[in-house]
C-alpha positions as CSV (number, residue, x, y, z in Angstrom):
1,M,76.5,68.2,183.4
2,S,74.1,66.6,185.0
3,L,71.9,68.7,185.9
4,R,70.8,70.4,183.2
5,G,69.7,73.9,183.4
6,D,65.8,73.6,181.1
7,R,64.6,72.5,185.2
8,Q,61.6,74.1,187.7
9,I,62.4,74.1,191.3
10,E,59.5,74.1,193.5
11,V,61.0,73.5,197.2
12,L,64.8,73.5,197.5
13,N,65.9,72.1,200.7
14,L,68.9,73.7,202.5
15,S,68.4,71.8,205.7
16,Y,72.0,69.5,205.0
17,P,75.5,69.3,205.4
18,T,77.4,67.0,203.3
19,F,81.2,65.1,203.9
20,N,81.3,63.9,200.0
21,T,82.4,65.0,197.2
22,S,80.7,64.7,194.2
23,E,78.0,65.5,191.3
24,R,74.9,67.4,191.3
25,G,71.8,65.5,190.0
26,G,71.7,62.3,192.1
27,I,69.4,61.2,194.6
28,L,70.4,62.6,198.4
29,S,69.5,60.0,201.2
30,L,69.7,60.4,205.0
31,G,72.0,59.7,206.9
32,S,74.4,60.2,210.4
33,V,77.6,60.9,210.9
34,S,78.7,60.9,214.9
35,G,75.0,62.0,215.7
36,I,74.9,64.8,213.0
37,Q,72.3,64.5,210.3
38,I,73.8,65.0,206.3
39,V,72.8,64.0,203.5
40,E,75.1,61.5,201.1
41,Y,74.4,59.3,198.2
42,A,73.3,55.8,199.9
43,L,75.0,52.9,198.1
44,L,72.1,50.4,198.2
45,A,68.6,52.1,197.8
46,S,66.7,49.8,199.8
47,G,66.4,51.6,203.2
48,A,67.7,55.0,202.0
49,V,66.0,57.9,203.4
50,P,65.4,60.2,200.5
51,I,65.9,64.2,200.7
52,G,65.9,65.4,196.9
53,I,67.9,65.5,194.1
54,Q,71.3,67.4,194.7
55,H,71.3,71.1,193.4
56,N,74.7,71.8,193.0
57,D,78.6,70.0,193.1
58,V,80.6,69.7,196.3
59,E,84.1,69.9,196.0
60,H,87.4,70.5,197.0
61,T,88.6,74.2,196.1
62,D,91.9,75.5,196.3
63,P,92.3,79.4,195.2
64,S,95.8,78.6,194.9
65,R,95.4,76.4,191.6
66,Q,91.8,77.8,190.4
67,V,89.5,80.9,191.0
68,H,87.4,80.3,193.2
69,P,83.8,78.3,191.4
70,R,81.0,81.1,193.2
71,L,83.6,83.3,191.6
72,S,83.2,82.1,188.0
73,G,79.0,82.1,188.4
74,R,79.4,77.9,189.1
75,D,76.9,77.0,192.0
76,V,79.5,74.6,194.0
77,A,79.7,73.9,197.7
78,E,82.6,72.2,199.4
79,P,82.3,68.8,202.3
80,L,80.6,70.3,205.4
81,D,78.9,73.4,203.1
82,L,75.0,73.0,203.5
83,V,74.2,71.7,200.1
84,G,70.5,72.2,197.9
85,A,68.3,69.2,197.2
86,I,65.2,69.6,195.0
87,T,62.5,68.3,196.3
88,D,59.9,70.0,194.3
89,G,60.0,70.4,190.6
90,E,61.0,69.0,187.4
91,V,64.8,68.5,186.1
92,V,66.5,66.8,183.1
93,T,69.1,64.7,184.8
94,D,71.5,62.3,183.9
95,W,72.0,60.4,187.5
96,I,69.8,57.5,186.0
97,A,69.9,53.7,186.0
98,I,66.9,52.0,183.7
99,T,65.6,48.4,184.0
100,G,63.8,48.3,180.1
101,T,62.9,50.6,178.4
102,L,62.1,54.2,179.7
103,M,58.6,56.2,179.1
104,P,56.6,58.9,180.0
105,G,54.6,58.0,183.0
106,Q,56.8,55.7,184.8
107,I,57.2,55.8,188.7
108,A,60.8,57.0,189.4
109,Y,62.3,55.1,192.0
110,V,65.4,55.6,194.6
111,G,68.1,53.8,192.7
112,A,71.6,52.3,194.3
113,S,74.6,55.1,194.1
114,G,71.6,58.3,194.1
115,T,70.5,56.9,190.6
116,I,66.9,57.5,190.0
117,T,65.6,53.6,188.9
118,N,62.2,52.8,186.6
119,D,63.0,49.4,189.1
120,S,60.6,48.7,192.1
121,T,62.0,45.5,192.6
122,L,65.5,47.4,193.6
123,G,64.1,48.2,197.0
124,G,64.1,52.2,196.7
125,T,61.6,54.7,198.0
126,R,59.0,56.2,195.1
127,I,60.6,60.0,194.7
128,G,58.2,61.2,191.2
129,T,57.9,60.5,187.7
130,F,59.3,60.0,184.8
131,L,58.5,62.7,182.7
132,S,60.4,61.4,179.3
133,V,62.2,58.7,176.9
134,L,65.8,58.4,177.8
135,E,67.8,61.0,175.9
136,E,71.0,57.7,174.8
137,D,74.0,59.7,175.9
138,P,76.8,56.6,178.1
139,H,78.6,58.6,179.9
140,T,80.1,58.0,183.7
141,V,78.8,61.0,186.1
142,T,81.2,61.1,189.5
143,F,79.9,59.6,192.5
144,A,82.7,60.6,195.1
145,G,86.5,62.5,194.3
146,K,85.4,65.2,192.6
147,G,87.4,68.7,192.3
148,W,91.2,69.5,193.5
149,S,93.3,67.7,194.9
150,R,94.3,69.8,197.8
151,K,98.0,68.8,199.8
152,Q,98.9,69.8,203.1
153,M,100.9,69.1,205.6
154,D,100.8,68.4,208.9
155,P,102.3,71.1,211.3
156,V,103.4,68.5,213.4
157,T,104.7,65.5,211.8
158,K,105.8,67.5,208.3
159,E,103.4,64.6,207.0
160,I,102.2,65.7,203.7
161,S,99.0,64.5,203.1
162,I,96.8,64.5,199.8
163,E,92.8,64.4,199.8
164,N,90.5,64.4,197.1
165,N,93.2,62.5,195.4
166,P,91.6,61.8,191.4
167,A,93.6,58.4,191.8
168,D,90.2,57.3,194.3
169,R,87.4,59.1,192.4
170,I,84.6,56.9,192.3
171,L,82.6,56.9,188.6
172,V,78.6,55.8,188.2
173,V,77.9,54.5,184.8
174,T,74.2,55.9,183.3
175,P,73.1,55.2,180.0
176,G,71.8,59.4,179.4
177,F,69.3,62.0,180.0
178,A,65.7,61.7,181.5
179,K,63.1,64.6,182.9
180,L,61.7,63.4,185.3
181,R,58.7,65.5,188.0
182,I,60.4,64.9,191.7
183,G,58.1,65.5,194.5
184,F,58.2,65.7,198.5
185,E,54.5,64.0,198.5
186,Y,56.2,61.3,197.3
187,M,59.4,60.5,199.8
188,S,57.8,61.4,202.3
189,G,54.9,58.7,201.9
190,K,51.9,60.9,201.7
191,A,51.2,60.4,198.2
192,G,49.3,57.1,196.9
């Protein structure tokens, strides 16, 4: 639900993997794990290097418990897969955190937890422009812990571990949906 189908994608970057499960629609920022460049939702807007809007959900899948999402027509990546990042285009997303009243023409910035905000005081980089008012629909989106849990037994110790336990899910509250134009020229600092 986080990224609606009425979108126009001009550039989709498929250069970086992600380690974390998450719902599509938020701003992915560049990170590093053991010297490997990855993308993820940054907890803090200050210092985040935005790459684009996450195009597909990232979740653990367990074929013994569900039909694989790609076979059912869903666009889903597994952790460690390359994840799509929309760097140019128009999208309707609910990964927003607004201050005051949202109006068309307001500048869009990177917010905390991968959200998109109209508040420049949060320290985030400009990523584009809002094209609509807020369509109110308060709910939560999944920052981490998306998908099925998977049980694994360690072959040596025979201990069972659960990955992606739904009890560990991290949610972000959103006030609703908004349309925005995202542009790489803003994220790269080349726009005025």
